[in-house]
N, C-alpha and C positions, 0 to 999 in steps of 0.2 A: 426083344426090347418092347416095353409098353408104349402106348400112344403118347403118354405124358412125357416119357423120356425122349421120344423122337421129336416131340414138339419143342422141348427145351433146347434141343440141339440146333434148331432152326433159328437163324438170325440172332437178335438180341432181345432182352426183356423189354417190353413196352412199359410206359408209365403205368403203375398199378391202377390209377383211376380209369384208364381206358380198358384194362382187363376186367375191372369190376363192372364197368358200364356194359361190356360185352356179356358178362355173366347175368346182369339184370335183364338184358334183352333175351337171352336164352330162357330165363325163368318166365318172362312174359309170353314167349312162344309156348312154353309148357302150360301156363295158365290158360292160354287160348285153347290149346288142345283139350285140356280137362273140361273147359266150358262147352266146347263143341260136343264132346262125348256125353256130358251131363244133359245138354239140350236134346240130344238124340234119345237118350234113355227117358228123359222126362216127356218128350213127345209121344213115345211109344206107351209109356205107363199111364199118363194122365190125360192125354188129348182124346176127345171123342172121335168116333169113326168119321172120316172125311167123305166127301161126295163120291169119290172113287174108291171102291173096296181094295184094300191092300196097299194103297198109296201112302198111308200114314207110316206103315212099316218100312216102305222103301225110303221115304224121306228121313225117318229116324236112322236107318242104316247108313244113308249117305252122310248124315251128320257125324255118326260114330266113326265111320271110315275116314272122313275128313280130319277128325281129331286124331286118329291113329297116324295118318299121314303127316300131320303137322308135328306131332310128337317125334315121329321117326326122323324128320328132317331137321329138328331143332339143334341136335348135337352137331350134326355136320355143318350147319350154318355157324355155330359158335366156333368150331375148330377152324373153318376156313377164314373167319374174321380174325381169330387169334394169330393164325399163321401170317396173314397179310400185315397185321400190325407189327409182328416180329421182323418181317422182311421189308418194312417201310413201303408197302404197296397200297394201292387203293383198296378199300373194302369191297368185297363182292356184292353184287346186286342181290336183293332179296327175291330170289326166283319163286319162292312159294307164295309170297304176298299177293300177287295178282290172282293166282288160282284160288287162293283162300277167300279173298274178298269177293270175287265174282261168284264163286261156288256158294258161299253163304247167302249172297244176295239172291241167287236163283232159288235156293231152297226156301228162304224166307218169303219170297214172292209166291212160290207155289203153295206154301202153307196158307198165306193170306188169301189167295184166290179160292182155295178149296174151303176154307172156313167161311168165307163170304157166300160161296155158292151153297154150302150145306145149310146156311141159316136163312136162305131166301124162301 
């Protein structure tokens, strides 16, 4: 049996507006993942060498890996939310959000510091 059939057997159909909102949230996570991957590729392709050799590649790889992780967890988040709505439970907490926000902040701070140091 497919995942969609198993989902439909759970609980009852939620208001379509809530399902569409859940889908829009899923698509926002996918856009975020694509932006992270594009940022990593752009950093590697267009940024000058940073103060520490090889660090640009590490930061670019971290951005791409974060995008991959975000994309990989987006569907699971959508499915858990849809199941919760069908069963009249509270929506699950966004477990990826804190890791994503702190991770991007750390990478951005590292790039900022390295660019400033390289231009001194």
